[in-house]
GULO-837833 format. One record per residue (C-alpha): residue in three letters; x, y, z. Coordinates in Angstrom, 1 decimal, padded with zeros to 4 digits. Example, Ala and Ser with C-alpha at 12.3 -4.5 7.8 and 13.67 -1.06 7.14 Angstrom:
2
<pt 'ALA' <012.3 -004.5 007.8>> <pt 'SER' <013.7 -001.1 007.1>> 
// end
This chain:
400
<pt 'MET' <-050.1 -031.8 -034.7>> <pt 'ILE' <-049.8 -033.7 -031.4>> <pt 'LYS' <-052.4 -036.3 -030.6>> <pt 'ILE' <-053.2 -036.7 -026.9>> <pt 'PHE' <-054.4 -039.9 -025.3>> <pt 'HIS' <-055.7 -040.9 -021.9>> <pt 'LYS' <-054.9 -044.6 -021.5>> <pt 'LYS' <-055.7 -045.7 -025.1>> <pt 'ASP' <-058.4 -043.2 -025.9>> <pt 'LEU' <-057.7 -040.3 -028.1>> <pt 'ILE' <-059.1 -037.3 -026.1>> <pt 'ALA' <-057.6 -034.2 -027.8>> <pt 'THR' <-055.3 -032.7 -030.4>> <pt 'PHE' <-052.8 -029.8 -030.0>> <pt 'LYS' <-051.5 -027.8 -032.9>> <pt 'LYS' <-049.9 -024.4 -033.5>> <pt 'ASP' <-050.9 -022.0 -036.3>> <pt 'ASN' <-051.0 -018.4 -035.4>> <pt 'GLU' <-051.7 -019.5 -031.9>> <pt 'SER' <-051.7 -022.7 -029.8>> <pt 'ILE' <-055.0 -024.6 -030.2>> <pt 'LEU' <-056.0 -027.5 -027.9>> <pt 'GLU' <-059.2 -029.2 -029.0>> <pt 'TYR' <-060.9 -031.9 -027.0>> <pt 'VAL' <-062.5 -034.6 -029.1>> <pt 'LYS' <-064.1 -036.6 -026.3>> <pt 'ASP' <-066.4 -035.0 -023.7>> <pt 'ASP' <-065.7 -036.6 -020.3>> <pt 'ILE' <-064.3 -034.8 -017.3>> <pt 'LYS' <-062.2 -037.9 -016.3>> <pt 'ASN' <-060.4 -037.6 -019.6>> <pt 'SER' <-059.1 -034.2 -018.8>> <pt 'ILE' <-055.4 -033.6 -019.5>> <pt 'SER' <-054.6 -031.8 -016.3>> <pt 'LEU' <-056.1 -029.6 -013.5>> <pt 'SER' <-055.6 -026.4 -015.5>> <pt 'LEU' <-057.1 -028.0 -018.7>> <pt 'PRO' <-060.3 -029.6 -017.5>> <pt 'ASN' <-062.4 -031.2 -020.2>> <pt 'THR' <-065.3 -028.8 -019.7>> <pt 'GLN' <-064.8 -026.8 -022.8>> <pt 'LYS' <-064.0 -027.9 -026.4>> <pt 'PHE' <-061.1 -025.5 -027.2>> <pt 'TYR' <-058.3 -023.9 -025.3>> <pt 'LEU' <-056.5 -021.1 -027.2>> <pt 'CYS' <-053.2 -019.3 -026.3>> <pt 'LYS' <-051.1 -016.8 -028.3>> <pt 'ASN' <-047.9 -018.6 -027.3>> <pt 'MET' <-047.5 -022.0 -025.5>> <pt 'ILE' <-050.3 -023.2 -023.3>> <pt 'PRO' <-048.8 -023.1 -019.8>> <pt 'TYR' <-049.3 -026.7 -018.9>> <pt 'PHE' <-047.3 -027.9 -022.0>> <pt 'ASP' <-044.7 -025.2 -021.4>> <pt 'SER' <-043.9 -027.0 -018.1>> <pt 'PHE' <-042.4 -029.9 -020.1>> <pt 'LEU' <-039.9 -027.7 -022.0>> <pt 'PRO' <-036.2 -027.8 -020.9>> <pt 'GLU' <-034.4 -024.7 -019.7>> <pt 'GLY' <-030.8 -023.8 -019.3>> <pt 'TYR' <-028.3 -026.6 -019.8>> <pt 'LEU' <-030.7 -029.0 -021.5>> <pt 'PHE' <-032.3 -026.3 -023.6>> <pt 'GLU' <-028.9 -025.5 -025.1>> <pt 'ILE' <-028.3 -029.1 -026.0>> <pt 'PHE' <-031.8 -029.4 -027.7>> <pt 'LYS' <-031.2 -026.0 -029.4>> <pt 'ASN' <-028.1 -027.3 -031.1>> <pt 'TYR' <-029.6 -030.6 -032.1>> <pt 'LEU' <-033.0 -029.4 -033.4>> <pt 'THR' <-031.5 -026.4 -035.2>> <pt 'LYS' <-029.1 -028.7 -037.0>> <pt 'GLU' <-031.9 -031.2 -037.8>> <pt 'TYR' <-034.8 -028.8 -038.7>> <pt 'GLY' <-033.0 -025.5 -039.4>> <pt 'TYR' <-034.9 -023.8 -036.5>> <pt 'ILE' <-036.2 -024.3 -033.0>> <pt 'ASP' <-039.3 -023.1 -031.3>> <pt 'ASP' <-041.4 -024.3 -028.3>> <pt 'PHE' <-043.8 -026.2 -030.4>> <pt 'LEU' <-041.1 -028.2 -032.3>> <pt 'LEU' <-039.4 -028.9 -029.0>> <pt 'LEU' <-042.7 -030.2 -027.5>> <pt 'LYS' <-043.4 -032.3 -030.6>> <pt 'PHE' <-040.0 -033.9 -030.3>> <pt 'LEU' <-040.3 -034.7 -026.6>> <pt 'ALA' <-044.0 -035.5 -026.3>> <pt 'PRO' <-044.0 -039.2 -027.4>> <pt 'ASN' <-041.6 -040.1 -024.6>> <pt 'ILE' <-043.3 -038.3 -021.8>> <pt 'GLU' <-044.3 -041.0 -019.4>> <pt 'SER' <-047.4 -039.8 -017.4>> <pt 'ARG' <-051.1 -040.5 -017.2>> <pt 'ILE' <-051.4 -038.7 -020.5>> <pt 'ASN' <-049.7 -040.1 -023.7>> <pt 'TYR' <-048.7 -038.2 -026.8>> <pt 'LYS' <-048.1 -039.1 -030.5>> <pt 'THR' <-046.4 -037.0 -033.1>> <pt 'THR' <-044.4 -037.5 -036.3>> <pt 'GLU' <-041.3 -035.7 -035.0>> <pt 'SER' <-040.0 -038.5 -032.7>> <pt 'LYS' <-040.3 -042.2 -032.4>> <pt 'LEU' <-040.9 -043.9 -029.0>> <pt 'SER' <-037.6 -044.4 -027.3>> <pt 'LYS' <-036.9 -048.1 -026.6>> <pt 'ASN' <-034.0 -047.7 -024.2>> <pt 'SER' <-033.2 -051.4 -024.1>> <pt 'ILE' <-029.9 -050.9 -022.2>> <pt 'SER' <-030.2 -052.3 -018.7>> <pt 'LEU' <-028.9 -049.8 -016.1>> <pt 'ASP' <-028.7 -050.3 -012.4>> <pt 'ILE' <-029.0 -047.4 -010.0>> <pt 'GLU' <-026.3 -048.8 -007.7>> <pt 'ASN' <-023.9 -048.8 -010.7>> <pt 'ILE' <-024.7 -045.2 -011.4>> <pt 'LEU' <-024.3 -044.2 -007.7>> <pt 'GLN' <-020.8 -045.9 -007.6>> <pt 'ASN' <-019.6 -044.5 -011.0>> <pt 'ASP' <-020.6 -040.9 -010.9>> <pt 'THR' <-018.2 -039.5 -013.4>> <pt 'LYS' <-018.7 -036.9 -016.1>> <pt 'ASP' <-018.5 -039.7 -018.7>> <pt 'THR' <-021.3 -041.5 -016.9>> <pt 'PHE' <-023.5 -038.4 -017.0>> <pt 'VAL' <-022.9 -037.7 -020.7>> <pt 'ASN' <-023.7 -041.4 -021.4>> <pt 'LEU' <-027.0 -041.2 -019.5>> <pt 'LEU' <-027.9 -038.0 -021.4>> <pt 'LYS' <-027.2 -039.7 -024.7>> <pt 'ILE' <-029.2 -042.8 -023.9>> <pt 'PHE' <-032.2 -040.9 -022.5>> <pt 'PHE' <-031.9 -037.8 -024.6>> <pt 'ASP' <-035.4 -037.7 -026.0>> <pt 'LYS' <-037.0 -038.3 -022.6>> <pt 'ASN' <-035.8 -035.0 -021.1>> <pt 'SER' <-039.1 -033.1 -020.8>> <pt 'ILE' <-037.9 -031.5 -017.5>> <pt 'SER' <-037.2 -027.9 -016.6>> <pt 'GLY' <-034.6 -026.3 -014.4>> <pt 'VAL' <-031.3 -024.7 -015.4>> <pt 'GLN' <-028.7 -027.0 -013.8>> <pt 'PRO' <-027.3 -030.0 -015.6>> <pt 'LYS' <-029.7 -032.9 -015.3>> <pt 'THR' <-031.1 -035.8 -017.2>> <pt 'ILE' <-034.0 -038.3 -017.0>> <pt 'ALA' <-032.8 -041.9 -016.5>> <pt 'ILE' <-034.7 -045.2 -016.3>> <pt 'LEU' <-032.9 -047.3 -013.8>> <pt 'LYS' <-033.4 -050.6 -012.0>> <pt 'ASP' <-034.3 -049.8 -008.5>> <pt 'LYS' <-032.3 -050.6 -005.4>> <pt 'GLU' <-034.3 -053.7 -004.6>> <pt 'LYS' <-033.8 -055.0 -008.2>> <pt 'LEU' <-037.5 -055.5 -008.6>> <pt 'ASN' <-038.4 -053.1 -011.5>> <pt 'TYR' <-037.4 -050.0 -013.4>> <pt 'LYS' <-038.2 -046.6 -012.3>> <pt 'ASN' <-037.9 -043.0 -013.6>> <pt 'TYR' <-035.2 -040.9 -011.9>> <pt 'ILE' <-033.7 -037.5 -012.4>> <pt 'VAL' <-029.9 -037.4 -012.3>> <pt 'LYS' <-028.5 -034.0 -011.3>> <pt 'THR' <-024.9 -032.9 -011.4>> <pt 'TRP' <-023.2 -029.5 -011.0>> <pt 'GLY' <-020.6 -027.2 -012.6>> <pt 'ASP' <-018.0 -024.7 -011.4>> <pt 'GLU' <-020.5 -022.0 -010.8>> <pt 'PHE' <-022.3 -023.9 -008.0>> <pt 'ILE' <-019.8 -026.3 -006.6>> <pt 'TYR' <-020.9 -029.3 -004.6>> <pt 'LEU' <-024.5 -028.5 -005.4>> <pt 'ALA' <-025.6 -032.1 -005.1>> <pt 'GLU' <-024.5 -032.2 -001.5>> <pt 'ASN' <-026.1 -028.9 -000.7>> <pt 'GLU' <-029.4 -030.0 -002.1>> <pt 'TYR' <-029.2 -033.5 -000.5>> <pt 'LEU' <-028.5 -032.0 003.0>> <pt 'THR' <-031.1 -029.2 002.6>> <pt 'MET' <-033.8 -031.6 001.4>> <pt 'LYS' <-033.0 -034.1 004.3>> <pt 'THR' <-033.5 -031.2 006.7>> <pt 'VAL' <-036.9 -030.4 005.1>> <pt 'GLU' <-037.8 -034.1 005.7>> <pt 'LEU' <-036.8 -033.7 009.4>> <pt 'ALA' <-039.6 -031.1 009.6>> <pt 'GLY' <-042.2 -033.7 008.6>> <pt 'VAL' <-042.5 -032.6 005.0>> <pt 'LYS' <-042.5 -035.5 002.5>> <pt 'ILE' <-039.7 -035.5 -000.1>> <pt 'PRO' <-039.0 -037.9 -003.0>> <pt 'ASN' <-036.5 -040.8 -002.5>> <pt 'ILE' <-033.1 -039.2 -003.1>> <pt 'TYR' <-029.6 -040.7 -003.2>> <pt 'LEU' <-026.2 -039.0 -003.1>> <pt 'SER' <-023.6 -040.8 -005.3>> <pt 'LYS' <-020.3 -042.1 -004.0>> <pt 'ASN' <-018.1 -039.2 -005.1>> <pt 'LYS' <-020.9 -036.6 -004.5>> <pt 'ASN' <-021.2 -035.7 -008.1>> <pt 'PHE' <-024.8 -036.9 -008.6>> <pt 'LEU' <-028.0 -036.4 -006.8>> <pt 'ILE' <-030.5 -039.0 -008.0>> <pt 'ILE' <-034.2 -038.3 -007.4>> <pt 'GLU' <-037.0 -040.8 -007.9>> <pt 'ARG' <-039.9 -039.2 -009.8>> <pt 'PHE' <-043.2 -039.2 -008.0>> <pt 'ASP' <-045.5 -038.8 -011.0>> <pt 'SER' <-046.5 -041.9 -013.0>> <pt 'VAL' <-049.1 -043.4 -015.4>> <pt 'ASP' <-051.5 -043.4 -012.4>> <pt 'ILE' <-050.5 -040.2 -010.6>> <pt 'GLY' <-050.8 -036.8 -012.4>> <pt 'PHE' <-048.6 -033.8 -011.5>> <pt 'GLU' <-048.9 -030.2 -012.3>> <pt 'GLU' <-046.8 -027.2 -011.3>> <pt 'ILE' <-048.4 -024.2 -009.6>> <pt 'ILE' <-047.1 -022.0 -012.4>> <pt 'SER' <-049.5 -023.5 -015.0>> <pt 'LEU' <-052.4 -023.4 -012.5>> <pt 'MET' <-051.7 -019.7 -012.4>> <pt 'ASP' <-051.8 -019.5 -016.2>> <pt 'LYS' <-048.1 -018.5 -016.4>> <pt 'THR' <-045.1 -019.9 -018.3>> <pt 'LYS' <-041.5 -020.3 -017.2>> <pt 'ILE' <-040.4 -016.8 -018.1>> <pt 'GLN' <-042.8 -015.6 -015.3>> <pt 'LYS' <-041.7 -018.1 -012.7>> <pt 'TYR' <-040.4 -015.3 -010.4>> <pt 'SER' <-043.5 -013.2 -010.7>> <pt 'GLY' <-046.1 -013.4 -008.0>> <pt 'SER' <-046.3 -014.1 -004.3>> <pt 'TYR' <-046.5 -016.9 -001.8>> <pt 'GLU' <-050.0 -015.6 -000.9>> <pt 'GLN' <-051.1 -016.3 -004.5>> <pt 'VAL' <-049.5 -019.8 -004.4>> <pt 'SER' <-051.5 -020.5 -001.2>> <pt 'LYS' <-054.8 -019.5 -002.8>> <pt 'VAL' <-054.2 -021.8 -005.7>> <pt 'ILE' <-053.3 -024.7 -003.5>> <pt 'TYR' <-056.3 -024.2 -001.3>> <pt 'ARG' <-058.6 -024.0 -004.3>> <pt 'TYR' <-057.6 -027.5 -005.5>> <pt 'ILE' <-056.6 -029.7 -002.6>> <pt 'SER' <-058.9 -032.4 -001.3>> <pt 'GLU' <-057.9 -032.2 002.4>> <pt 'PRO' <-057.5 -028.5 003.2>> <pt 'ILE' <-056.5 -028.7 006.9>> <pt 'SER' <-053.7 -031.2 006.7>> <pt 'GLN' <-052.4 -030.0 003.3>> <pt 'MET' <-052.3 -026.3 004.3>> <pt 'GLN' <-050.3 -027.3 007.4>> <pt 'ILE' <-047.8 -029.0 005.1>> <pt 'PHE' <-047.7 -026.0 002.8>> <pt 'PHE' <-047.1 -023.7 005.7>> <pt 'LYS' <-044.1 -025.9 006.9>> <pt 'LEU' <-042.8 -025.9 003.3>> <pt 'ILE' <-042.8 -022.1 003.2>> <pt 'VAL' <-041.2 -021.8 006.6>> <pt 'MET' <-038.5 -024.2 005.7>> <pt 'ASN' <-037.7 -022.4 002.5>> <pt 'PHE' <-037.2 -019.2 004.5>> <pt 'LEU' <-035.3 -020.8 007.4>> <pt 'LEU' <-033.0 -022.7 005.0>> <pt 'LYS' <-032.5 -019.6 002.8>> <pt 'ASN' <-033.7 -021.2 -000.5>> <pt 'ALA' <-034.1 -018.2 -002.8>> <pt 'ASP' <-035.2 -020.3 -005.7>> <pt 'ALA' <-038.6 -021.3 -004.4>> <pt 'HIS' <-040.4 -019.9 -007.5>> <pt 'LEU' <-043.7 -020.9 -009.1>> <pt 'LYS' <-042.3 -024.0 -010.8>> <pt 'ASN' <-041.0 -025.4 -007.6>> <pt 'PHE' <-044.4 -026.1 -006.0>> <pt 'GLY' <-046.8 -028.6 -007.4>> <pt 'LEU' <-049.9 -030.8 -006.9>> <pt 'ILE' <-050.3 -034.5 -007.5>> <pt 'TYR' <-053.7 -036.1 -008.2>> <pt 'SER' <-055.3 -039.4 -008.8>> <pt 'ASP' <-056.1 -040.5 -012.3>> <pt 'ASP' <-059.8 -039.6 -011.9>> <pt 'PHE' <-059.0 -036.3 -010.1>> <pt 'ALA' <-060.9 -037.5 -007.0>> <pt 'HIS' <-057.9 -036.9 -004.7>> <pt 'ILE' <-055.6 -033.9 -005.1>> <pt 'GLN' <-052.7 -033.0 -002.7>> <pt 'LEU' <-049.4 -031.3 -002.5>> <pt 'SER' <-046.6 -033.0 -004.3>> <pt 'PRO' <-043.5 -034.0 -002.3>> <pt 'ALA' <-041.1 -031.1 -001.8>> <pt 'TYR' <-038.4 -030.8 -004.5>> <pt 'ASP' <-035.6 -028.5 -005.7>> <pt 'ILE' <-034.8 -027.0 -002.3>> <pt 'VAL' <-031.2 -025.6 -002.0>> <pt 'THR' <-029.5 -023.2 000.4>> <pt 'THR' <-028.8 -020.7 -002.3>> <pt 'THR' <-027.1 -018.1 000.0>> <pt 'ALA' <-024.2 -020.5 000.2>> <pt 'TYR' <-023.4 -019.2 -003.3>> <pt 'ILE' <-025.1 -015.8 -003.7>> <pt 'PHE' <-024.5 -014.2 -000.3>> <pt 'ASN' <-027.3 -011.6 -000.5>> <pt 'ASP' <-029.8 -013.7 -002.3>> <pt 'LYS' <-033.5 -012.9 -001.7>> <pt 'PRO' <-036.7 -014.9 -001.8>> <pt 'ALA' <-037.9 -015.8 -005.3>> <pt 'LEU' <-041.4 -014.5 -004.7>> <pt 'MET' <-042.9 -011.8 -002.6>> <pt 'LEU' <-044.5 -012.2 000.8>> <pt 'ASP' <-046.4 -009.3 002.3>> <pt 'GLY' <-045.4 -007.3 -000.8>> <pt 'LYS' <-041.6 -007.7 -000.3>> <pt 'ARG' <-038.7 -010.1 -000.9>> <pt 'ILE' <-037.2 -010.3 002.6>> <pt 'TRP' <-036.1 -013.2 004.7>> <pt 'TYR' <-038.9 -012.8 007.3>> <pt 'GLY' <-038.7 -014.2 010.8>> <pt 'ARG' <-041.1 -015.8 013.1>> <pt 'ASP' <-043.7 -013.1 013.5>> <pt 'LYS' <-044.3 -012.5 009.8>> <pt 'LEU' <-044.3 -016.2 008.9>> <pt 'LEU' <-046.8 -017.0 011.7>> <pt 'GLU' <-049.0 -014.2 010.3>> <pt 'PHE' <-048.7 -015.8 006.9>> <pt 'GLY' <-049.8 -019.2 008.3>> <pt 'ILE' <-052.8 -017.7 010.1>> <pt 'LYS' <-054.0 -015.4 007.3>> <pt 'ASN' <-053.0 -017.3 004.2>> <pt 'CYS' <-052.8 -021.0 005.3>> <pt 'TYR' <-056.0 -020.7 007.4>> <pt 'LEU' <-054.3 -022.1 010.5>> <pt 'LYS' <-055.2 -021.5 014.1>> <pt 'GLU' <-052.6 -019.5 015.9>> <pt 'LYS' <-051.6 -022.3 018.3>> <pt 'ASP' <-051.3 -024.7 015.4>> <pt 'ALA' <-049.1 -022.3 013.4>> <pt 'GLN' <-046.9 -021.8 016.4>> <pt 'LYS' <-046.5 -025.6 016.9>> <pt 'LEU' <-045.7 -026.2 013.3>> <pt 'PHE' <-043.2 -023.3 013.2>> <pt 'ASP' <-041.5 -024.7 016.3>> <pt 'GLU' <-041.2 -028.1 014.7>> <pt 'CYS' <-039.5 -026.4 011.7>> <pt 'ILE' <-037.0 -024.7 014.1>> <pt 'GLU' <-036.2 -028.0 015.7>> <pt 'ALA' <-035.6 -029.5 012.2>> <pt 'VAL' <-033.1 -026.8 011.4>> <pt 'LYS' <-031.2 -027.4 014.6>> <pt 'LEU' <-031.0 -031.1 013.7>> <pt 'GLY' <-030.0 -030.1 010.2>> <pt 'ILE' <-027.1 -028.0 011.5>> <pt 'ASP' <-025.9 -030.9 013.5>> <pt 'MET' <-026.2 -033.2 010.4>> <pt 'VAL' <-024.2 -030.7 008.2>> <pt 'GLN' <-021.5 -030.4 010.9>> <pt 'LYS' <-021.1 -034.2 011.1>> <pt 'TYR' <-021.0 -034.3 007.3>> <pt 'ILE' <-018.3 -031.7 007.1>> <pt 'SER' <-016.2 -033.7 009.6>> <pt 'LYS' <-016.1 -036.6 007.2>> <pt 'ASN' <-016.0 -034.6 003.9>> <pt 'SER' <-013.5 -031.8 004.3>> <pt 'HIS' <-013.9 -030.7 000.7>> <pt 'PHE' <-017.4 -029.5 001.6>> <pt 'GLU' <-016.3 -027.3 004.5>> <pt 'THR' <-016.6 -023.9 002.8>> <pt 'ILE' <-020.1 -024.5 001.4>> <pt 'GLY' <-021.2 -026.4 004.5>> <pt 'ARG' <-020.1 -023.6 006.8>> <pt 'ARG' <-022.0 -021.1 004.7>> <pt 'MET' <-025.1 -023.2 005.0>> <pt 'ILE' <-024.7 -023.4 008.7>> <pt 'ASP' <-024.2 -019.7 009.0>> <pt 'SER' <-027.3 -019.0 007.0>> <pt 'TRP' <-029.4 -021.4 009.0>> <pt 'LYS' <-028.2 -020.0 012.3>> <pt 'LEU' <-029.4 -016.6 011.3>> <pt 'SER' <-032.9 -018.2 011.1>> <pt 'LEU' <-032.7 -019.4 014.7>> <pt 'ASP' <-032.8 -015.9 016.2>> <pt 'LEU' <-036.3 -015.7 014.7>> <pt 'LYS' <-035.8 -012.1 013.4>> <pt 'THR' <-036.4 -010.6 010.0>> <pt 'HIS' <-033.2 -010.3 007.9>> <pt 'LYS' <-033.2 -008.0 004.9>> <pt 'GLU' <-029.9 -009.5 003.8>> <pt 'ILE' <-027.0 -011.6 005.0>> <pt 'PRO' <-025.1 -009.5 007.5>> <pt 'LEU' <-022.0 -007.7 006.1>> <pt 'GLU' <-019.7 -009.4 008.5>> <pt 'LEU' <-020.6 -012.8 007.2>> <pt 'THR' <-020.4 -011.7 003.6>> <pt 'ARG' <-016.8 -010.5 004.1>> <pt 'THR' <-015.9 -013.8 005.8>> <pt 'TRP' <-017.4 -015.9 003.0>> <pt 'ASN' <-015.6 -013.8 000.4>> <pt 'GLN' <-012.3 -014.3 002.2>> <pt 'ASN' <-013.0 -018.1 002.3>> <pt 'LYS' <-013.8 -018.0 -001.4>> <pt 'ARG' <-010.5 -016.3 -002.3>> <pt 'ALA' <-008.6 -018.8 -000.2>> 
// end
């Protein structure tokens, strides 16, 4: 059984028999666990894992590590055992207690500047060992939670440290430059830092003990195996249902969708959009943008993660404006203005990547592919796939 606390008050229990059972023990809407689990009913039942809790479970690289550890320790692994192991060290507005894991003390003092300067494989492995039982984060690429002293040396903050492997080389730089281009469009992103040797991307977490966070996927009552099912229209409806300031927030969401299309991020799935909210749920808004990468730099004919207008196509200006007007509830002139701001951000981003390549020659192949993909967006037309001519050029570069 997992005991669930808000502040110091026990508010619910979560257990798994033939099904997952969440039981509230204190009737108070402000003591709700999340947006998708309001304290308005005593029980929540689910055949498998309740979607909100599923969002804490590692995928890919981290899951394989936990699979090896927990199978050796307990003789088996399942989602509930994994959650019980991780839950006591989840730092959020909600706290958890179980018998499977003790609270991690992490008394070792680590400085973010030191990690940025010493971004070796050994450093990453060491961080993973130190903060092993704090890794309640999803995503398939190698990453770990780390609690580091911030750049001003004032206090400790939670960060996500991402690295990369041979399959997606220089991914840290790709994500850093893509995210910075999103920021140029006026979309808020977390504080991010690229390490000295470009092996790490370090991201400051934006949720805390006072700020809740929930992925759109759990608000749609889906789990990670369904993250590529659905549409951007459905995401828009969910966001509009919850947010406190519809006009400004839907403008930001429209820009976020446009930038994902212009920058050719084919991994903008249901887990890569989220909402943040105040502790009392009085204010709900879009979270900062996260996990945005130019995926076509690696998978030439990659397509959008979710459907838009019933298809997975890299739509151009007309269809994206239509989406903004119909599904983000924007006036036509506002949608056009916001789209134009995104186009200008992409132009600035292309210039930024070109300057980056001139100083970092190792990144030229991936950087040129990013630029090629982004330039396709500037002609404002719909592209079903990356043109064959570019694909051949990229393949030749890859063989070289």
